[in-house]
C-alpha positions in Angstrom: 99.8 78.7 119.0 100.1 77.8 115.3 102.0 74.7 114.1 105.1 76.7 112.9 105.4 78.3 116.3 105.1 74.9 117.9 107.9 73.4 115.7 110.1 76.5 116.1 109.8 76.1 119.9 110.6 72.4 119.8 113.6 73.0 117.5 115.0 75.6 119.9 114.4 73.7 123.1 115.6 70.3 121.8 118.3 71.1 119.2 119.1 74.7 118.4 119.2 76.7 121.6 121.5 79.4 120.1 118.9 80.2 117.5 115.9 82.6 118.1 112.5 81.1 117.6 111.7 83.9 115.1 114.7 82.9 112.9 113.7 79.2 113.1 110.0 80.1 112.4 111.1 82.0 109.2 113.0 78.9 107.9 110.1 76.5 108.3 108.3 75.5 105.1 105.0 73.9 104.2 105.6 70.9 101.8 103.8 71.1 98.5 102.4 67.6 98.9 100.7 66.6 102.2 102.1 63.1 102.1 105.5 64.6 102.7 104.4 66.1 106.0 102.6 69.1 107.5 105.8 71.1 107.9 109.4 70.8 106.8 112.6 72.2 108.3 115.5 72.7 105.7 119.0 72.1 107.1 121.0 73.9 104.4 121.9 76.9 106.6 123.1 74.5 109.4 125.6 72.8 107.0 128.4 75.4 107.5 127.8 76.0 111.2 127.8 72.3 112.1 130.3 71.3 109.3 128.1 68.5 108.2 126.1 67.6 105.1 122.5 69.0 105.4 121.1 65.5 104.7 123.2 64.1 107.6 121.9 66.9 109.9 118.3 66.1 108.8 118.8 62.4 109.7 120.3 63.2 113.1 117.5 65.7 113.9 114.8 63.3 112.8 116.1 60.6 115.1 116.2 63.0 118.1 113.1 65.2 117.8 109.9 64.2 119.6 106.7 65.9 120.9 103.2 64.7 121.9 101.9 66.7 119.0 104.1 64.9 116.4 102.8 61.7 114.9 105.9 61.1 112.7 109.3 62.8 112.1 111.3 61.8 109.0 114.3 62.9 107.1 113.9 63.4 103.4 117.2 64.5 101.9 118.2 67.8 103.6 114.7 68.3 105.1 113.2 67.2 108.4 109.5 66.5 107.6 107.1 66.7 110.5 103.7 65.0 110.6 101.4 66.3 113.3 98.9 64.3 115.3 95.6 65.6 113.7 93.6 65.0 116.9 95.9 66.9 119.3 97.3 69.6 117.0 93.8 70.2 115.5 92.4 70.9 119.0 95.1 73.5 119.5 94.5 75.2 116.2 90.7 75.2 116.1 90.3 76.2 119.7 92.7 79.1 119.1 90.6 80.3 116.1 87.4 80.1 118.1 88.9 82.0 121.0 90.3 84.8 118.9 87.4 85.1 116.5 87.9 88.0 114.0 91.3 88.7 115.7 92.6 85.4 114.3 95.5 86.2 112.0 96.2 89.7 113.5 99.8 90.7 113.8 101.4 93.4 115.9 104.6 94.2 114.0 103.1 97.3 112.5 102.0 98.9 115.8 103.1 102.5 116.2 103.9 102.7 112.5 102.1 104.7 109.8 101.6 103.8 106.2 100.4 106.4 103.6 98.8 105.0 100.5 98.5 107.1 97.3 95.7 105.2 95.4 92.8 105.5 92.9 93.5 109.0 91.7 91.0 109.4 88.8 90.9 112.6 86.7 88.0 115.0 87.2 85.6 115.7 84.4 86.1 112.1 83.1 84.1 109.0 83.8 85.5 106.6 86.4 86.7 103.8 84.0 87.8 100.2 84.6 91.3 101.6 84.2 91.1 103.1 87.8 89.6 100.0 89.4 93.0 98.3 89.9 94.6 101.1 91.8 91.4 101.5 93.9 90.8 97.9 95.0 94.5 96.9 95.2 95.3 100.0 97.3 92.2 99.4 99.5 93.1 95.8 100.1 96.7 96.6 100.9 95.5 99.2 103.4 93.2 96.7 105.1 95.9 94.1 105.3 98.2 96.8 106.8 95.6 97.5 109.5 95.4 93.7 110.2 99.2 93.9 110.8 98.9 96.7 113.3 99.7 99.7 111.1 97.9 103.0 111.1 96.9 103.8 107.5 96.2 107.0 105.6 94.5 106.6 102.3 95.0 109.5 99.9 93.1 110.0 96.7 95.4 112.2 94.6 92.7 113.5 92.3 93.9 114.6 88.8 92.4 118.1 88.9 95.1 120.2 87.1 96.7 120.4 83.8 96.3 121.5 80.2 93.4 119.1 79.6 91.2 121.4 81.7 92.0 124.3 79.4 90.8 122.1 76.5 87.6 121.1 78.4 86.8 124.7 79.1 87.3 125.6 75.4 85.1 122.6 74.5 82.4 123.7 76.9 82.3 127.2 75.7 82.1 126.2 72.1 79.7 123.2 72.2 78.5 122.8 75.7 74.8 123.0 76.8 74.8 124.1 80.5 71.4 122.4 81.1 72.7 119.0 79.7 75.8 119.3 81.8 73.8 120.0 84.9 71.6 117.0 84.3 74.4 114.5 83.6 77.8 116.3 84.2 80.3 113.5 83.8 78.8 111.9 80.7 78.4 115.3 79.0 81.8 116.6 79.9 83.3 113.3 78.6 81.4 113.9 75.2 82.9 117.4 75.1 86.4 116.2 75.9 86.2 113.6 73.1 84.7 116.2 70.6 87.6 118.6 71.3 90.2 116.0 70.3 88.2 114.9 67.2 87.9 118.6 66.1 91.6 119.3 66.9 92.7 116.7 64.4 91.2 119.0 61.6 91.9 122.3 63.4 95.2 122.3 65.2 94.6 125.8 66.4 92.3 124.4 69.1 95.3 123.0 70.9 96.7 126.5 71.3 93.2 127.7 72.5 93.3 125.0 75.1 96.7 126.0 76.3 95.6 129.7 76.6 92.5 128.7 78.6 94.7 126.7 81.0 97.0 129.7 81.4 93.9 131.8 82.4 93.1 129.1 85.0 96.7 129.2 86.3 96.4 133.0 86.5 93.2 132.8 88.5 90.8 134.1 85.9 87.4 134.3 87.6 85.2 132.8 84.8 87.4 129.8 84.0 88.1 129.1 87.7 84.4 128.9 88.4 84.0 126.4 85.6 86.9 124.3 86.8 85.5 124.3 90.4 82.1 123.2 89.0 83.6 120.4 87.0 85.6 119.3 90.1 82.6 119.3 92.5 80.4 117.4 90.1 83.1 114.8 89.4 83.8 114.2 93.1 80.1 113.6 93.8 80.0 111.1 91.0 83.2 109.4 92.1 81.9 109.1 95.7 78.8 107.2 94.4 81.2 104.6 93.0 83.4 104.5 96.0 80.3 103.9 98.2 79.4 100.9 96.0 83.0 99.5 96.3 83.0 100.2 100.1 86.2 102.3 99.8 86.8 105.4 101.9 89.7 108.0 101.9 91.3 110.2 104.5 92.2 112.9 102.0 91.1 114.0 98.5 94.0 116.5 98.1 94.6 116.5 94.4 97.2 118.0 92.1 95.9 121.6 92.5 96.4 121.4 96.2 100.1 121.5 95.7 100.2 124.5 93.3 101.5 126.8 96.0 103.9 124.2 97.4 106.2 123.5 94.4 108.3 126.6 94.6 109.8 125.3 97.8 111.0 122.2 95.9 112.7 124.4 93.3 114.3 126.5 95.9 115.7 123.5 97.8 117.1 122.1 94.6 118.7 125.4 93.7 120.2 125.8 97.2 121.9 122.4 96.9 123.1 123.1 93.4 121.1 120.1 92.0 119.4 122.0 89.1 121.0 122.1 85.7 119.8 123.7 82.5 119.1 121.4 79.6 117.7 122.9 76.4 116.2 125.7 78.4 114.5 123.4 80.9 115.6 122.9 84.6 116.5 119.3 85.3 118.2 117.1 88.0 120.6 114.7 86.4 120.3 111.0 87.3 123.5 109.7 85.7 124.4 107.8 89.0 121.1 105.9 88.9 121.1 105.2 85.1 117.9 107.2 84.7 117.0 110.0 82.4 117.2 113.5 83.8 114.2 114.4 86.1 112.4 117.5 84.6 111.6 120.1 87.2 110.7 123.1 85.1 110.0 123.5 81.5 111.6 126.1 79.3 108.5 128.4 79.8 108.9 128.1 83.6 106.0 125.7 84.1 106.5 123.0 86.7 105.9 119.3 85.9 104.5 116.1 87.5 107.8 115.4 89.2 107.8 118.8 90.8 104.3 118.2 92.1 105.1 114.7 93.4 108.1 116.0 95.2 106.1 118.7 96.9 103.4 116.1 97.8 106.0 113.8 99.3 107.4 116.6 101.5 103.9 117.6 102.6 102.9 114.1 103.4 106.0 113.3 105.5 105.4 116.5 107.5 101.7 115.8 107.8 101.7 112.1 108.7 105.4 111.3 109.7 104.9 108.1 107.7 107.1 105.0 108.1 106.1 103.9 104.7 104.6 105.6 101.7 103.1 103.4 99.0 102.2 104.6 95.5 99.7 102.2 94.0 100.1 103.3 90.4 100.4 101.5 87.1 103.8 100.0 86.1 104.2 102.5 83.2 105.1 105.1 85.9 108.0 103.1 87.2 110.8 105.4 85.9 108.9 108.5 87.1 108.8 107.2 90.7 112.4 106.1 90.6 113.3 109.7 89.5 111.2 111.3 92.3 112.7 109.1 95.0 116.2 109.6 93.7 115.8 113.4 93.8 114.6 113.2 97.4 117.6 111.1 98.4 119.9 113.7 96.7 118.2 116.3 98.9 119.2 114.3 101.9 115.8 112.9 102.9 116.6 109.4 104.2 112.8 108.7 104.6 112.7 108.5 100.7 114.0 104.9 101.2 110.6 104.1 102.7 108.7 105.3 99.6 107.7 102.4 97.4 106.0 102.3 94.0 103.5 99.4 94.0 103.0 98.8 90.3 100.3 96.8 88.6 99.3 95.7 85.1 96.6 97.2 82.9 93.0 96.4 82.0 93.1 95.9 78.3 90.2 96.1 75.8 90.6 93.9 72.8 94.2 93.5 73.7 94.8 97.3 73.7 95.3 99.8 76.5 92.2 101.8 77.4 92.2 105.4 76.3 89.7 108.1 77.4 90.9 110.4 74.7 90.0 107.9 71.9 86.8 106.8 73.6 88.2 103.2 74.1 87.0 103.0 77.7 84.7 100.8 79.8 82.8 102.6 82.6 83.2 101.0 86.0 79.8 102.2 87.3 78.0 100.4 84.4 80.0 97.2 85.1 79.1 97.3 88.8 75.4 97.8 88.1 75.4 95.0 85.5 77.1 92.7 88.0 74.5 93.5 90.7 71.7 92.9 88.1 73.1 89.5 87.2 73.4 88.6 90.9 69.8 89.6 91.5 68.6 87.4 88.6 70.6 84.5 90.1 69.0 85.0 93.5 65.5 85.1 92.0 66.1 81.8 90.3 67.8 79.9 93.2 66.4 81.6 96.4 63.3 83.8 95.5 62.3 84.2 99.2 65.7 85.5 100.3 65.4 88.5 102.6 67.2 91.7 101.7 67.8 90.3 98.2 69.1 93.5 96.7 71.6 94.0 99.5 72.9 90.5 99.0 73.0 91.0 95.2 75.0 94.2 95.7 77.5 92.4 98.0 77.8 89.5 95.5 77.9 91.5 92.3 80.4 94.1 93.6 82.4 91.3 95.2 82.6 89.4 91.9 84.3 92.5 90.3 86.7 93.1 93.2 87.7 89.4 93.5 88.2 89.0 89.7 90.8 91.8 89.9 92.5 90.8 93.1 92.9 87.1 92.4 95.2 88.0 89.6 98.9 88.8 90.3 98.9 92.6 90.4 101.7 92.8 87.8 99.7 90.9 85.2 97.6 92.7 82.6 93.9 91.7 82.6 92.0 91.5 79.3 88.5 92.9 80.1 85.8 90.3 79.7 82.4 91.0 81.4 81.5 87.3 80.9 84.5 86.1 82.8 84.3 88.8 85.4 80.7 88.0 86.2 81.0 84.2 86.2 79.6 83.0 89.5 81.2 79.5 89.4 84.8 78.3 89.8 87.5 80.4 91.4 85.4 83.5 92.0 84.3 85.8 94.7 80.7 84.4 94.7 82.0 80.9 95.1 83.8 81.9 98.3 80.8 83.9 99.5 78.5 81.0 98.8 80.8 78.7 100.8 80.6 81.1 103.8 76.8 81.2 103.5 76.7 77.4 103.4 78.7 77.3 106.7 76.4 79.8 108.3 73.4 77.8 107.1 74.8 74.7 108.8 75.2 76.6 112.1 71.6 77.9 111.8 70.2 74.4 111.2 72.1 73.1 114.3 70.1 75.5 116.4 71.0 76.5 119.9 73.7 74.1 121.0 75.4 76.3 123.5 79.1 77.2 123.2 80.9 75.4 120.4 84.0 73.6 121.6 86.5 71.6 119.6 87.5 68.3 121.3 89.3 67.0 118.2 88.4 65.0 115.1 90.2 62.0 113.8 89.2 61.8 110.1 91.7 62.8 107.4 89.3 65.2 105.7 88.8 67.5 108.8 92.6 67.6 109.3 93.1 68.9 105.7 90.7 71.7 106.5 92.4 72.5 109.8 95.8 72.6 108.2 94.4 75.1 105.7 93.0 77.3 108.5 96.3 77.3 110.4 98.0 79.0 107.4 95.9 82.2 107.7 98.3 84.2 109.9 101.2 83.3 107.6 99.2 84.2 104.5 98.4 87.7 105.9 102.0 88.4 106.7 103.1 87.2 103.2 100.4 89.3 101.5 101.7 92.4 103.4 105.4 91.6 102.7 104.7 91.3 99.0 102.0 94.0 98.8 100.0 91.3 97.1 96.2 90.8 97.9 96.3 87.9 95.4 98.0 85.8 98.0 94.9 86.1 100.2 92.5 85.7 97.3 94.2 82.4 96.2 94.2 81.2 99.8 90.5 81.8 100.2 89.8 79.7 97.0 91.9 76.9 98.5 90.2 77.1 101.8 86.7 77.1 100.3 87.6 74.1 98.1 89.0 72.3 101.1 85.9 72.9 103.2 83.6 71.9 100.3 85.4 68.6 99.9 85.0 68.0 103.6 81.3 68.9 103.5 80.8 66.6 100.5 82.2 63.6 102.4 81.0 64.3 105.9 77.6 64.5 107.5 78.0 67.5 109.8 74.7 67.4 111.7 74.6 64.0 113.2 73.6 63.6 116.8 76.8 61.9 118.0 79.8 62.7 120.3 81.7 64.5 117.5 78.8 66.8 116.3 79.9 69.7 118.5 83.5 69.5 117.2 82.3 69.3 113.5 80.2 72.4 114.0 83.1 74.1 115.8 85.2 73.4 112.7 82.5 74.9 110.5 82.4 78.0 112.7 86.2 78.3 112.4 86.0 78.1 108.6 83.4 80.8 108.7 85.6 83.1 110.8 88.5 82.7 108.3 86.4 83.2 105.1 84.6 86.2 106.6 87.8 87.9 107.7 89.7 87.0 104.5 86.9 88.5 102.4 87.0 91.6 104.6 90.7 92.0 104.0 90.0 92.1 100.2 87.3 94.7 100.6 84.4 92.3 100.2 81.3 91.4 102.2 80.3 87.9 103.4 76.5 87.5 103.2 75.2 84.9 105.7 72.5 83.8 103.2 72.6 83.6 99.4 
């Protein structure tokens, strides 16, 4: 049982029998400064019920509450601050972690519920840039956190495999493409052709019309252009899967935009049947006046459907396919209005489940303060960054631990982990200015720092040798209690990260936990043949459990040696 549960139970049994332990648990806070106590119970909500000032209630509660696990109960203004007995409470916490192992921090509130995640979604025939890293790693971490909370997850990679740009690419390939060069290095060559098309189109606007005509042939099923499109798509997916393998990310579905080509007419029919479509300058729209949004474009004046039509068809398909309880769209914040429109249309159609669709926005990677652009060639390739990170990690290992076994595998875990953690430690709504130097720094608040702390803990356990089962009989020093208090937060942190769809909550917690453990390690000799050695090693093992599981939730590996 964690400390908050203990306090909630004592509050209910001693003072607030009419309250549920869950409601009391949710009110309990952790003071910012440890000298104020380990937990605090605010009395504001009790003021009206008990018709007393919150500070008076706090004083009365502090004078009444007691438990063998409490060392001190004090009123500070409207708060009841609780100091726990580190020896007794620590035994409860650490023993619980050792008993549960990797299951520590697991929640059950998501059981029998399904979450669908729309994430990553790169465009075929274009390199996988840093611009797609955020959706990929944020989405993957949210999915893993959801699984830790009991949810069934379905990760969908909504590949960008349709649109006018493919007509342009087909024109570019026919005019300037070398089939052998494309076969040898498809993504890079197709990218060169895509950029060349836009450069040439600036001087020859007629190319744009050629591109539109080529895409019309693709829409009409022309055999030659369809074969080219399929080739571009197959080659792109193979290249993408190489990167996903490096990142350790898997998907349940790669159904992209083209998959919904034959499913959009149903959307148009449904909107017509419910008299929701209106004509506007020749186009078909759904008005959004009630939501203070611009009209949602469903069909252009030439009859072509749009992104919104496709996303509506995808939402209908996914709800039928997965019967989701939540659908999360991990897409950049520039698409906020679009998703508001899509969800609004579904609600107008009478689909209550649209209330469970959520856009999870995030900021951009910037290059020199500007948005990355594939068309303008202002792009940083993710695969190159990953390999550079692995190379740097290899060089670091050669210098510091040249005899390390499986050095490349460790370098891969550390290098890739550095990239993932650098992204996830940032609040997802913040923009990140790309800096390879900062991203690959292996000191400070970084992924390698946490991985190294985990490896240090494992090294201590190896040095201790075969000591039999580790049991925690309690430690009385202040430093160990600070570590234990940090470990007890893990279940709360996971729940908070899920509620906020914020992997950064876990990333920041892992930094704090690693720092807390390293302070303890710096002041305490762990392996010392005395009565407390087994408890110290048990604490080290508990730290390892939390760091390992926390890194897993972020999509990272925890090497046992570095």
